[in-house]
VOGU-3710 file (C-alpha; in Angstrom, 3 decimals, decimal comma):
1> mleattlrdl> 31,900/-14,890/-11,953  30,341/-11,839/-10,291  31,781/-10,776/-6,948  29,885/-11,196/-3,697  28,897/-8,160/-1,625  29,024/-8,169/2,172  26,963/-5,770/4,299  27,707/-5,613/8,025  25,835/-4,800/11,238  22,309/-4,515/9,840
11> aiftgyshig> 18,828/-3,998/11,211  16,328/-6,257/9,416  12,744/-5,352/8,563  9,964/-7,098/6,688  7,582/-4,294/5,954  6,263/-2,582/9,074  7,776/-5,213/11,343  11,269/-5,014/12,803  12,554/-8,597/12,776  15,962/-8,208/14,361
21> screfvwipg> 19,581/-7,728/13,287  22,491/-9,602/11,775  26,254/-9,386/11,820  26,638/-9,896/8,053  24,495/-10,191/4,953  26,370/-11,686/1,998  24,888/-11,241/-1,477  26,115/-13,615/-4,222  24,838/-12,672/-7,713  23,784/-15,569/-9,916
31> dvigrkqlps> 26,076/-16,563/-12,765  24,943/-16,757/-16,376  25,707/-20,087/-18,027  24,957/-19,944/-21,699  21,470/-18,485/-21,877  20,537/-19,610/-18,378  20,539/-17,158/-15,469  21,219/-18,930/-12,196  19,402/-17,565/-9,126  21,208/-15,117/-6,868
41> rfvirgltce> 21,927/-16,294/-3,338  22,406/-14,762/0,074  23,727/-15,765/3,484  22,635/-14,169/6,771  25,262/-14,545/9,471  24,771/-13,918/13,164  20,997/-13,410/12,987  19,326/-12,183/16,149  15,532/-12,355/15,910  12,948/-10,714/18,139
51> yevealmirk> 10,598/-13,499/17,068  10,928/-16,976/15,606  13,003/-17,309/12,437  9,813/-18,552/10,760  8,578/-14,939/10,839  10,950/-14,339/7,946  9,749/-17,243/5,888  6,250/-15,922/5,118  7,509/-12,594/3,775  8,294/-11,440/0,263
61> dlylrtetgk> 10,874/-8,669/0,615  13,560/-7,864/3,171  14,745/-4,407/4,144  18,246/-3,991/5,496  19,401/-0,841/7,272  23,059/-0,131/8,018  24,271/1,777/11,077  25,011/4,736/8,803  21,393/4,843/7,596  21,813/3,242/4,167
71> eyvvtnfqit> 18,857/1,044/3,250  18,771/-1,973/0,944  15,871/-4,024/-0,347  16,094/-7,756/-1,090  13,205/-8,617/-3,377  11,329/-11,925/-3,664  13,572/-13,673/-1,187  13,172/-17,263/-0,065  15,046/-18,943/2,763  16,275/-22,375/1,658
81> ditdienisg> 18,387/-23,601/4,568  18,172/-22,893/8,317  19,993/-25,998/9,538  22,875/-23,773/10,656  21,267/-20,838/12,459  24,561/-18,919/12,256  24,587/-19,156/8,455  21,049/-18,956/7,088  20,987/-19,191/3,299  18,469/-18,526/0,573
91> vaencsllfe> 17,757/-17,172/-2,896  16,356/-13,829/-4,021  15,619/-11,852/-7,157  17,656/-8,746/-6,402  19,540/-6,805/-3,743  19,999/-3,080/-4,220  20,006/0,290/-2,557  16,478/1,310/-1,742  16,710/4,622/-3,574  17,789/2,892/-6,785
101> kfpemktvsd> 15,071/0,253/-6,868  12,151/1,743/-4,968  9,045/0,949/-7,050  6,949/3,583/-8,761  3,648/3,279/-6,924  1,981/6,004/-8,944  2,438/6,933/-12,574  1,031/9,647/-14,758  -0,888/9,195/-17,990  -2,918/11,809/-19,841
111> gerviiskqa> -3,630/13,750/-16,666  -5,754/10,967/-15,216  -3,571/9,845/-12,368  -2,247/11,570/-9,319  1,508/12,050/-9,446  3,409/10,870/-6,398  7,070/11,209/-7,268  9,793/8,689/-6,588  11,416/11,283/-4,338  8,299/11,453/-2,170
121> qvmafqamsn> 8,055/7,669/-1,997  11,666/7,263/-0,893  11,388/10,115/1,624  8,240/8,539/3,064  9,823/5,123/3,404  12,909/6,539/5,089  10,796/8,680/7,423  8,758/5,648/8,494  11,920/3,594/8,915  13,325/6,236/11,271
131> vvnqvkaghg> 10,088/6,361/13,258  10,045/2,562/13,626  13,640/2,543/14,871  12,877/5,273/17,403  9,794/3,502/18,753  11,609/0,167/18,931  14,393/1,845/20,912  11,816/3,130/23,383  12,313/6,785/22,477  9,801/9,461/21,626
141> idpkgarevt> 9,677/9,970/17,881  11,297/12,818/15,984  8,647/13,645/13,355  10,889/15,889/11,248  11,123/13,431/8,353  7,415/12,569/8,488  6,510/16,266/8,478  8,780/16,943/5,496  7,365/14,120/3,409  3,808/15,084/4,313
151> sllveeilka> 4,467/18,600/3,044  5,794/17,132/-0,198  2,786/14,825/-0,609  0,390/17,722/-0,065  2,295/19,851/-2,568  2,255/17,132/-5,236  -1,433/16,328/-4,840  -2,410/19,995/-4,940  -0,685/20,218/-8,337  -3,317/17,872/-9,813
161> pdammnlidi> -6,658/18,967/-8,292  -8,742/17,364/-11,059  -6,829/14,115/-11,292  -8,476/10,757/-10,744  -6,672/8,127/-8,720  -5,859/4,932/-10,549  -6,487/2,296/-7,915  -4,535/-0,374/-9,721  -1,413/1,788/-9,420  -1,460/1,609/-5,620
171> ksfddytfth> 0,762/-1,426/-5,273  2,341/-3,157/-2,323  6,115/-3,567/-2,389  5,915/-6,285/0,244  2,945/-8,192/1,649  2,327/-5,367/4,142  5,028/-2,734/4,144  5,702/0,870/4,871  3,993/1,540/1,551  0,625/0,863/3,194
181> ninvatlcli> 1,169/3,981/5,255  2,179/5,993/2,186  -0,869/4,700/0,305  -3,214/5,569/3,152  -1,728/9,047/3,523  -2,065/9,595/-0,229  -5,672/8,404/-0,325  -6,508/10,556/2,697  -5,069/13,608/0,953  -6,930/12,925/-2,290
191> igqsmglsqe> -10,213/12,647/-0,407  -9,441/15,711/1,708  -8,443/17,790/-1,306  -11,684/16,797/-3,046  -13,620/17,931/0,019  -12,011/21,365/-0,207  -9,852/21,125/2,907  -7,261/23,861/3,379  -3,547/23,191/2,945  -3,110/23,338/6,726
201> dlfdlglggl> -5,885/20,775/7,175  -4,385/18,545/4,502  -1,022/18,610/6,252  -2,483/17,374/9,560  -4,620/14,790/7,736  -1,661/13,509/5,707  0,647/13,325/8,720  -1,978/11,425/10,684  -2,520/9,063/7,740  1,205/8,425/7,414
211> lhdigklkvs> 1,407/7,491/11,119  -2,047/5,919/11,498  -0,769/2,412/12,285  2,235/3,347/14,411  0,579/1,727/17,434  0,964/-1,703/15,831  4,619/-1,557/16,806  3,425/-2,273/20,343  1,416/-5,348/19,273  3,034/-8,784/19,060
221> lsilnkdgkl> 4,041/-9,875/15,569  2,425/-13,243/16,249  -0,929/-11,463/16,545  -0,424/-9,158/13,566  0,493/-12,044/11,246  -1,668/-14,796/12,666  -3,041/-17,118/9,997  -6,489/-17,683/11,388  -9,040/-16,152/13,703  -7,712/-14,229/16,683
231> tdaeftemkr> -8,677/-15,381/20,155  -10,714/-12,966/22,273  -7,575/-12,001/24,176  -5,604/-11,474/20,966  -8,357/-9,350/19,436  -8,548/-7,280/22,609  -4,830/-6,615/22,321  -5,138/-5,797/18,606  -7,864/-3,248/19,406  -5,422/-1,389/21,645
241> hptygyeilc> -3,191/-0,298/18,744  -5,117/2,962/18,080  -4,586/3,963/21,706  -0,938/2,887/21,573  -0,486/5,035/18,457  -2,053/8,074/20,065  0,123/7,676/23,159  3,287/7,404/21,026  2,428/10,570/19,088  1,591/12,461/22,294
251> rskdiserar> 5,257/12,263/23,211  6,065/14,649/20,375  5,126/18,318/20,659  5,638/18,735/16,892  2,551/16,679/16,006  -0,806/18,429/16,291  -3,703/17,002/18,254  -5,709/16,704/15,029  -2,987/14,504/13,505  -2,758/12,425/16,697
261> mvplshhekf> -6,487/11,762/16,561  -6,161/9,955/13,212  -4,459/6,857/14,698  -6,859/6,993/17,641  -10,079/7,180/15,601  -9,503/5,380/12,290  -11,197/2,187/13,548  -14,337/3,907/14,780  -17,482/3,083/12,748  -20,013/5,625/11,535
271> qgkgypkglk> -22,951/3,821/13,145  -20,986/2,984/16,281  -19,533/-0,307/17,541  -16,015/0,596/16,421  -13,008/0,914/18,719  -11,464/2,106/20,960  -14,283/4,419/22,110  -17,345/3,270/20,153  -17,939/6,768/18,778  -20,769/7,391/16,332
281> geaiplfgri> -21,431/9,696/13,377  -19,853/13,127/13,485  -18,604/12,484/17,009  -15,795/10,670/15,174  -13,165/13,264/14,152  -13,371/14,142/10,456  -9,816/13,030/9,744  -10,504/9,670/11,383  -13,581/9,169/9,185  -11,485/9,888/6,098
291> caiadvydal> -8,646/7,596/7,167  -11,074/4,742/7,892  -11,981/4,507/4,200  -8,405/4,840/2,964  -7,141/2,243/5,449  -9,764/-0,406/4,675  -9,465/-0,004/0,911  -5,679/-0,259/0,883  -5,681/-3,187/3,324  -8,100/-5,105/1,083
301> ttdrpyrvam> -5,935/-4,567/-2,008  -2,678/-5,570/-0,293  -1,388/-9,135/0,104  -1,329/-10,289/3,711  0,154/-13,453/5,210  -3,389/-14,773/5,769  -5,059/-13,814/2,457  -4,399/-12,727/-1,125  -5,061/-9,129/-2,148  -8,422/-8,351/-3,729
311> apheamkivt> -8,725/-6,741/-7,150  -9,758/-3,058/-6,947  -13,312/-3,659/-8,148  -13,791/-6,440/-5,574  -12,428/-4,244/-2,783  -14,688/-1,414/-3,855  -17,728/-3,682/-3,445  -16,658/-4,395/0,130  -16,045/-0,714/0,874  -19,348/0,435/-0,616
321> sgidtqfdpk> -21,205/-2,207/1,397  -20,102/-0,233/4,468  -21,907/2,947/3,426  -24,074/4,309/6,250  -22,760/1,669/8,680  -18,980/1,595/8,790  -18,186/4,762/6,817  -19,448/8,315/6,535  -21,613/8,184/3,363  -20,689/11,715/2,266
331> iltvflhkms> -16,954/10,999/2,467  -17,383/7,608/0,785  -19,222/9,300/-2,087  -16,255/11,638/-2,561  -13,918/8,642/-2,568  -15,961/6,827/-5,208  -16,053/9,853/-7,487  -12,265/10,262/-7,375  -11,358/6,657/-8,057  -10,766/4,946/-11,382
341> lypsgslvll> -11,648/1,273/-10,997  -10,802/0,568/-14,604  -7,878/2,840/-15,592  -6,474/3,396/-19,076  -5,009/0,179/-20,421  -7,326/-2,125/-18,450  -9,017/-5,010/-20,221  -12,697/-5,263/-19,340  -15,426/-7,796/-19,999  -18,789/-6,310/-20,994
351> ndgsvglvlk> -22,181/-7,730/-20,123  -22,718/-9,072/-23,679  -19,452/-11,038/-23,586  -17,407/-8,594/-25,653  -13,967/-7,400/-24,560  -12,795/-3,811/-24,469  -9,694/-1,788/-23,679  -10,253/1,242/-21,446  -9,124/4,446/-23,151  -10,247/7,147/-20,730
361> anpktvlrpt> -11,925/7,256/-17,337  -15,105/9,261/-16,872  -14,955/11,643/-13,891  -18,727/11,402/-13,428  -18,825/7,648/-12,896  -16,030/5,156/-12,248  -17,963/2,319/-13,885  -18,542/3,878/-17,320  -15,279/4,832/-19,037  -14,660/5,211/-22,764
371> ikllknaqge> -13,452/1,928/-24,242  -12,159/0,509/-27,514  -13,778/-2,811/-28,481  -11,209/-5,557/-29,124  -13,459/-8,602/-29,444  -17,177/-8,757/-30,092  -19,734/-10,860/-28,235  -18,966/-13,794/-30,566  -15,274/-13,719/-29,633  -14,142/-12,320/-32,963
381> rlktrteidl> -11,219/-9,890/-33,011  -12,302/-6,542/-34,475  -10,236/-5,182/-37,356  -11,709/-1,672/-37,385  -11,435/0,792/-34,530  -14,648/1,001/-32,525  -14,845/3,367/-29,567  -17,737/3,367/-27,114  -18,486/5,918/-24,422  -20,303/3,780/-21,862
391> mktsnlfiag> -21,862/6,934/-20,415  -23,881/7,200/-23,639  -24,728/3,516/-23,971  -27,525/2,230/-21,756  -27,459/-1,420/-22,852  -23,729/-2,018/-22,298  -21,841/-2,009/-19,012  -18,685/-3,491/-17,511  -19,237/-6,893/-15,942  -15,680/-7,079/-14,583
401> panrnllnvt> -12,030/-7,278/-15,603  -11,074/-9,496/-18,544  -8,438/-12,190/-18,317  -5,473/-11,311/-20,554  -4,162/-14,851/-20,882  -7,433/-16,465/-21,863  -8,272/-13,743/-24,342  -4,800/-13,553/-25,832  -5,029/-9,765/-26,139  -2,023/-7,465/-25,983
411> tskvg> -2,534/-4,284/-23,898  0,886/-2,676/-24,115  -0,433/0,382/-25,921  -3,467/2,549/-25,332  -5,125/4,460/-28,133
//
């Protein structure tokens, strides 16, 4: 029987939201009986919640932070018993130090994808965790960690100036976690780098993107996670978070005004009617216009308590529908040209009913990669290798992603 592990005096987070604290968290690994792996269990003792305990029950992953700064992640947790509020129990997939199990959000393959290292991901998460703790304690933030990780992100993206972003690789670790901020900062930097911004500009843009939603810490969790339409009063409060974010960042002299303007302006719309100021066109700061696209795209492709994440191609349709109205069309064009909707290894369904495996993205158009045909229009598996460059084929195009299960096609290898 595996030994239990007890962690003491913890702060508890579910993504961007600070839930509360507990006196003890006991982790009990599941035994193996024969070939059967029993589920691992946990007990939370002495829980103190800022909100209702039910706020925990809609989440996927827990983050635990010790007083010494160590951080643990409890993945795919489910509370099973709250009859004794002093001893809340449940099951989970894993409990481990954050650094050991932090997911790879970006990978590299044949020079197509931007490399964001595990080191940068962990640094970013820890920087955001520190900022959240400081804001929750009512202090001004110390942006040292955020500045350091922004410098690293800029450095890593500048190493791959011709890389295309694989949208499917931008994954959420929880239904709406710190990783949203890392994703948005990364997307902002990719767009900015493609626009030819200087390294100094990229730093301010990336820092602003990393902290763009910091104002949500001042908005009630019941509003942020509401399953249903917000009331007028709730929506009015939600629309204050850009201003809250700007005010929080103004307390730090180590954050430039350009970076502060990103939280303040990322909900403005290109044709007006955004918030908080209803700015229009180029009156909206450039960095805010960039962040608006990154924020909406990543939000659409991330699971939320009130809806399931969209597939990248579905989200892209929503984003492109905002051209000329919600987003700056020139910046959106840059975004579209840098993205790979169907990255290497993706199964795609063609307009004639055939199925292909994407081999290589085409920098000139995200919708016409080079593919290898796996099944023809009649549903027959092809025995000979047939490659098609969709850029050179006018009568074939991708109709959408193909379903792996229904097609019974293995995609473990590309090439």
